[in-house]
N, CA and C atoms as a LAMMPS dump frame, in Angstrom:
ITEM: TIMESTEP
0
ITEM: NUMBER OF ATOMS
228
ITEM: BOX BOUNDS ff ff ff
-5.0000000000000000e+02 5.0000000000000000e+02
-5.0000000000000000e+02 5.0000000000000000e+02
-5.0000000000000000e+02 5.0000000000000000e+02
ITEM: ATOMS id mol type element x y z
1 1 1 N -278.258 -149.369 272.76
2 1 2 C -279.693 -149.368 272.845
3 1 3 C -280.244 -150.501 271.984
4 2 1 N -281.351 -151.033 272.404
5 2 2 C -281.992 -152.109 271.656
6 2 3 C -282.992 -151.528 270.654
7 3 1 N -283.478 -152.365 269.759
8 3 2 C -284.519 -151.931 268.828
9 3 3 C -285.766 -151.477 269.58
10 4 1 N -286.081 -152.144 270.686
11 4 2 C -287.232 -151.736 271.494
12 4 3 C -287.033 -150.347 272.085
13 5 1 N -285.805 -150.048 272.522
14 5 2 C -285.5 -148.712 273.041
15 5 3 C -285.712 -147.658 271.953
16 6 1 N -285.207 -147.944 270.76
17 6 2 C -285.345 -147 269.647
18 6 3 C -286.809 -146.825 269.254
19 7 1 N -287.561 -147.904 269.289
20 7 2 C -288.992 -147.838 268.985
21 7 3 C -289.702 -146.937 269.989
22 8 1 N -289.358 -147.058 271.266
23 8 2 C -289.98 -146.242 272.31
24 8 3 C -289.655 -144.762 272.102
25 9 1 N -288.413 -144.464 271.752
26 9 2 C -288.033 -143.075 271.48
27 9 3 C -288.848 -142.54 270.305
28 10 1 N -288.928 -143.321 269.23
29 10 2 C -289.669 -142.9 268.042
30 10 3 C -291.137 -142.652 268.381
31 11 1 N -291.76 -143.582 269.105
32 11 2 C -293.169 -143.431 269.461
33 11 3 C -293.387 -142.189 270.324
34 12 1 N -292.489 -141.952 271.265
35 12 2 C -292.591 -140.771 272.115
36 12 3 C -292.485 -139.51 271.273
37 13 1 N -291.542 -139.492 270.345
38 13 2 C -291.37 -138.328 269.476
39 13 3 C -292.565 -138.088 268.574
40 14 1 N -293.118 -139.16 268.019
41 14 2 C -294.24 -139.012 267.099
42 14 3 C -295.507 -138.535 267.814
43 15 1 N -295.64 -138.832 269.09
44 15 2 C -296.832 -138.412 269.831
45 15 3 C -296.604 -137.161 270.668
46 16 1 N -295.369 -136.67 270.691
47 16 2 C -295.052 -135.462 271.444
48 16 3 C -295.792 -134.261 270.852
49 17 1 N -296.229 -133.363 271.721
50 17 2 C -296.934 -132.158 271.282
51 17 3 C -295.998 -131.113 270.677
52 18 1 N -294.693 -131.31 270.805
53 18 2 C -293.728 -130.379 270.227
54 18 3 C -293.915 -130.367 268.703
55 19 1 N -293.9 -129.176 268.114
56 19 2 C -294.127 -129.062 266.676
57 19 3 C -292.885 -129.435 265.875
58 20 1 N -293.124 -130.005 264.704
59 20 2 C -292.046 -130.323 263.77
60 20 3 C -291.552 -129.042 263.121
61 21 1 N -290.25 -128.979 262.856
62 21 2 C -289.65 -127.85 262.138
63 21 3 C -288.913 -128.404 260.933
64 22 1 N -289.009 -127.703 259.814
65 22 2 C -288.28 -128.087 258.616
66 22 3 C -286.859 -127.56 258.745
67 23 1 N -285.862 -128.457 258.637
68 23 2 C -284.476 -128.005 258.788
69 23 3 C -283.869 -127.649 257.431
70 24 1 N -282.613 -127.249 257.425
71 24 2 C -281.953 -126.781 256.202
72 24 3 C -281.784 -127.883 255.153
73 25 1 N -281.903 -129.142 255.563
74 25 2 C -281.77 -130.277 254.638
75 25 3 C -283.127 -130.8 254.163
76 26 1 N -284.185 -130.04 254.432
77 26 2 C -285.558 -130.419 254.078
78 26 3 C -286.039 -131.677 254.787
79 27 1 N -285.521 -131.91 255.993
80 27 2 C -286.019 -132.959 256.867
81 27 3 C -286.793 -132.278 257.989
82 28 1 N -287.72 -133.011 258.568
83 28 2 C -288.471 -132.496 259.71
84 28 3 C -287.815 -132.991 260.99
85 29 1 N -287.725 -132.091 261.97
86 29 2 C -287.121 -132.483 263.237
87 29 3 C -287.856 -131.85 264.403
88 30 1 N -287.724 -132.508 265.545
89 30 2 C -288.245 -131.97 266.797
90 30 3 C -287.377 -132.483 267.922
91 31 1 N -287.277 -131.682 268.97
92 31 2 C -286.567 -132.056 270.178
93 31 3 C -287.59 -132.13 271.296
94 32 1 N -287.637 -133.252 271.987
95 32 2 C -288.67 -133.499 272.991
96 32 3 C -288.062 -134.144 274.223
97 33 1 N -288.777 -134.054 275.324
98 33 2 C -288.307 -134.62 276.589
99 33 3 C -288.261 -136.144 276.512
100 34 1 N -287.114 -136.699 276.893
101 34 2 C -286.941 -138.153 276.949
102 34 3 C -285.66 -138.438 277.713
103 35 1 N -285.754 -139.174 278.795
104 35 2 C -284.565 -139.511 279.575
105 35 3 C -284.126 -140.935 279.269
106 36 1 N -282.866 -141.193 279.488
107 36 2 C -282.335 -142.535 279.315
108 36 3 C -281.85 -142.857 277.919
109 37 1 N -281.662 -141.835 277.101
110 37 2 C -281.239 -142.08 275.722
111 37 3 C -279.756 -141.795 275.505
112 38 1 N -279.016 -141.607 276.566
113 38 2 C -277.584 -141.373 276.41
114 38 3 C -277.127 -140.159 277.184
115 39 1 N -275.977 -139.644 276.779
116 39 2 C -275.395 -138.472 277.428
117 39 3 C -275.195 -137.365 276.409
118 40 1 N -275.148 -136.148 276.908
119 40 2 C -274.88 -135.002 276.062
120 40 3 C -273.395 -134.981 275.712
121 41 1 N -273.073 -134.339 274.618
122 41 2 C -271.67 -134.271 274.21
123 41 3 C -270.864 -133.5 275.248
124 42 1 N -269.589 -133.846 275.429
125 42 2 C -268.761 -133.115 276.389
126 42 3 C -268.683 -131.623 276.061
127 43 1 N -268.633 -131.283 274.77
128 43 2 C -268.476 -129.89 274.35
129 43 3 C -269.734 -129.054 274.613
130 44 1 N -270.91 -129.621 274.362
131 44 2 C -272.14 -128.84 274.458
132 44 3 C -272.993 -129.159 275.671
133 45 1 N -272.758 -130.288 276.314
134 45 2 C -273.595 -130.646 277.45
135 45 3 C -272.834 -131.126 278.658
136 46 1 N -271.509 -131.055 278.596
137 46 2 C -270.7 -131.423 279.751
138 46 3 C -270.814 -132.885 280.155
139 47 1 N -271.189 -133.752 279.222
140 47 2 C -271.334 -135.198 279.461
141 47 3 C -272.424 -135.533 280.471
142 48 1 N -273.352 -134.615 280.677
143 48 2 C -274.482 -134.878 281.585
144 48 3 C -275.472 -135.825 280.917
145 49 1 N -276.259 -136.56 281.706
146 49 2 C -277.298 -137.405 281.103
147 49 3 C -278.263 -136.558 280.274
148 50 1 N -278.607 -137.038 279.108
149 50 2 C -279.521 -136.308 278.233
150 50 3 C -280.943 -136.404 278.761
151 51 1 N -281.651 -135.297 278.743
152 51 2 C -283.043 -135.261 279.166
153 51 3 C -283.967 -135.059 277.967
154 52 1 N -283.366 -134.92 276.78
155 52 2 C -284.134 -134.709 275.559
156 52 3 C -283.515 -135.509 274.419
157 53 1 N -284.305 -135.701 273.379
158 53 2 C -283.846 -136.371 272.165
159 53 3 C -284.294 -135.529 270.977
160 54 1 N -283.452 -135.444 269.964
161 54 2 C -283.852 -134.842 268.696
162 54 3 C -284.119 -135.965 267.713
163 55 1 N -285.285 -135.923 267.088
164 55 2 C -285.71 -136.912 266.102
165 55 3 C -285.795 -136.205 264.76
166 56 1 N -285.177 -136.783 263.726
167 56 2 C -285.178 -136.213 262.382
168 56 3 C -285.784 -137.24 261.436
169 57 1 N -286.788 -136.81 260.657
170 57 2 C -287.473 -137.716 259.736
171 57 3 C -287.588 -137.084 258.36
172 58 1 N -287.722 -137.941 257.346
173 58 2 C -288.013 -137.5 255.98
174 58 3 C -289.466 -137.837 255.695
175 59 1 N -290.179 -136.896 255.135
176 59 2 C -291.571 -137.113 254.762
177 59 3 C -291.608 -137.504 253.291
178 60 1 N -292.451 -138.455 252.945
179 60 2 C -292.556 -138.84 251.536
180 60 3 C -293.977 -139.227 251.183
181 61 1 N -294.212 -139.394 249.897
182 61 2 C -295.554 -139.728 249.438
183 61 3 C -296.499 -138.571 249.646
184 62 1 N -297.692 -138.867 250.095
185 62 2 C -298.705 -137.833 250.298
186 62 3 C -298.6 -137.176 251.671
187 63 1 N -297.504 -137.406 252.356
188 63 2 C -297.291 -136.797 253.662
189 63 3 C -297.738 -137.642 254.829
190 64 1 N -298.338 -138.786 254.562
191 64 2 C -298.802 -139.656 255.642
192 64 3 C -297.713 -140.61 256.108
193 65 1 N -296.588 -140.617 255.416
194 65 2 C -295.518 -141.548 255.724
195 65 3 C -294.217 -140.796 255.956
196 66 1 N -293.379 -141.379 256.792
197 66 2 C -292.06 -140.796 257.029
198 66 3 C -291.097 -141.913 257.382
199 67 1 N -289.821 -141.605 257.308
200 67 2 C -288.799 -142.55 257.742
201 67 3 C -287.796 -141.816 258.603
202 68 1 N -287.253 -142.51 259.575
203 68 2 C -286.284 -141.919 260.494
204 68 3 C -284.965 -141.711 259.762
205 69 1 N -284.445 -140.509 259.856
206 69 2 C -283.12 -140.203 259.328
207 69 3 C -282.095 -140.404 260.438
208 70 1 N -282.363 -139.824 261.596
209 70 2 C -281.494 -139.997 262.76
210 70 3 C -282.237 -139.563 264.019
211 71 1 N -281.711 -139.984 265.137
212 71 2 C -282.172 -139.494 266.444
213 71 3 C -280.953 -139.494 267.354
214 72 1 N -280.879 -138.503 268.231
215 72 2 C -279.702 -138.4 269.083
216 72 3 C -280.018 -137.632 270.36
217 73 1 N -279.228 -137.871 271.433
218 73 2 C -279.429 -137.129 272.679
219 73 3 C -279.243 -135.627 272.423
220 74 1 N -280.117 -134.82 272.997
221 74 2 C -280.089 -133.391 272.753
222 74 3 C -279.552 -132.625 273.95
223 75 1 N -278.993 -131.476 273.661
224 75 2 C -278.479 -130.579 274.686
225 75 3 C -279.594 -129.678 275.169
226 76 1 N -279.581 -129.385 276.452
227 76 2 C -280.52 -128.4 276.973
228 76 3 C -281.659 -128.941 277.746
């Protein structure tokens, strides 16, 4: 994937209506609809094309800023 592809995924995730959830590592994450970001794992998704992406971010400062920790094709 190119930087432009990653930027598009990030922008889609940041504007998605899906709510952020705080995970066990104190990062915020959400899984949202997005096609073309890869394939699901053979174990959990049977190597099918991914229709969703999980975006994980760290919030810092006064909460108006965040940084991407990871993003990956999601199962389901």
